[in-house]
N, C-alpha and C positions, 0 to 999 in steps of 0.2 A: 655594538658594532661587530661586523663579521668580515673575515678576510676573503680574498678571491678564491682560495682553495676550498673553503667551506661552501661558498656560493656555487662553485662548480659542482661540488658533490651534491648539493641540494638540487641543482638543475638536472643532474643526471638521475637522481632518485625520482624527481618529479616526472621525468620522461618515462622512466621505467614503470611508474605507477599508472601513467596514462595508457601505456601499452598493456599493462596487466588488466586495467579496467576494460579496455576494448576486448581483450581476450575473454574476460568474464561475460561481457555482453554477448559475444559471439556464442558462448556456451549456453547462456540463458535462452537465446533465440532457438537453440536446437531442441528446446522442450516442445516446440510447436512446429508447424501449425497443426491444428486439429479442429474439425468441424464439431459444433456443439448444437444441442437442441435449444429451441426457442422457449426457454423456461418462463413461467409466469411468477412474478413477484407480487407483493402488495405495495401499491404506490402510496404517496403521501396523503392522497384523498381517500385511502381505504379501499380503493378499487384495484382489480387485477391490472398489471402492466407487464407486458412481455419484454424479454431481453431485446427483441428487435425494435421495440418502440423506444427504448432508451437511447438509440442512436440519433433520434430526432431528425431524421432525414440526412444525416451525415454518414460517411463510410467508416469512420473510426470511433471507437469507444474505449475510454479508460475506466475500468471498474476497480474500485478499492474494496478489498475484502476486510471488513471490520469485525473484530472479536465481539463487539457489542458495547453498549454504553458503559461508562466508567471502567473501561479496560485499558491495559497498558498502551495499546496502539493509538490512544488519544494524542500522543505527542506527534506522531506522523500525520494524523489528520489535521491537527492545528497548523502544522507547517504547510501541508498541501493546500489547506484552505487559503493561506496567504498567497499562494500562487494560482488560485482557482481561475481568476480572470484570464491569465495567460494560458493555462491548460485548456480552458474552454475555447480559446481562440484557435486552437489547433484540432481539438477533438471533443466529442461529447464526454461528459464526466459524471459519474454517479458513485455513491457509496452504498454497498449492500451489507446489511447486518442481520443478526439472528433475532433481534428484539422486535417487539410490536411497533406499529406506526406511532402510537401515542408516546411511547418511551423515546423513540428516535427523535421525534419533534421536540420534546421537552429538553432533551440533552443537547440537541443542535442549537436550540435557542440559548441555553445556558453557556455554551462554548462560543457562540457567535459565528457558527458555521453557515455558509451559504450554499453548501452542496445540495444537489438533488439526492434524496435518500430513498431507498426501497428496502422493504423487509423480506428476507428469505425464510422467515419462520414457516414451518410446515412443508418445506421443500428439501430436496437432497442436493441443492445447488453447491454448497460448500464441499460436501463429500465428493460430488461428481467432478468438481474443479480441483480436487486434491488439496483443499484448504481445511479439511476437518480430519484431524489425526484419529480421533475417537469421538463418540457421541458427546457433544457439548464442549469439545476441545478444538476450537477454531484457530487456525493460524492466520495472522494478519499479513496482508500483502496486496499485490496489484496484478491485474490481468489486462492484457491489451487485446481487444477484439476488432475484427473488421467485418463488414457486411457487403455482400454483392447480391442483389436480388433478394431471394429468400434464404440464401446461404449465409450462415454466421460462422466465422472461424475465429478461434482464439489463437492469436499469433504466438504468444508466449506468456509467461507469468513469473513473478518473483516474490519472495517472502521478505517481510520487514524484520530487521534486526539492528541493534545498536552498531553504529559505524558504517551502515550501508549507504548507498548512494541516493537514498530517498529522504534522508533526514540529516541536514547539515549541522544541526545543533551539536552533535557529538564531535564533529570536526572542530567546532569552536572551543568546546571543552578541552580538546586535546592540546590546545595552545596554552592553557593555564598551567601554573606551576605544578599542581598535583593532578592534572588531567581531570577526569570526571569525578575523581575521589570517591568512587563507589556510588555515585548518584544514579538513581533510576527514577523514571516517572512514578508518581504515586500509584501504588498497587502493583507495579511491575516486579519489584524485588521479591515479593512473596507469591508471585503467580506461578501456575504450573508451567507456563511457557518459558519463563526465565530459567526454571530448573531444567526443563526439557532441552533447552539450547545451551546449557552450561554457563549462562551468564552469572549465576550465583550457585552456591553449593546447597 
């Protein structure tokens, strides 16, 4: 049971959090907009597919930057896949990764993903989009694109990290007695990304 004073404090903190989240979104949006080139990926059929084609006739595209198969960002992809139908009701959705098409297909089947996936192997897409810190060191995250005629604009982008607004699992863990208790997705705790962001020592 909780008392009225505690509930009032929780409500106040919740309102402050909502305001802080909106401030964060406002700052994230200031990363864009920027016009981008119509890069060519490799589609699931092994044929070239351009960024413009991924819109599928729609004006908005959500693109997930994946670190590749069996990488820590699988947790975010699992959760976003659960919301895939709703996401695709609003905008086109695609996952871009550094692996080859065959590897992507096999792993997507293993995870039960229904995403459209494209391979950025052999391109500078991740580097151009500021999602490659160094060769082979890809940052996971999301970019929002819009298209008008032949012009493609990236409206903004954000990186994935534990506790962010893209993966609610961490919020569920926070309610447990010991929180996440040091839990990380398999492969994350010893990854270069975890060390880079200070999640682990």
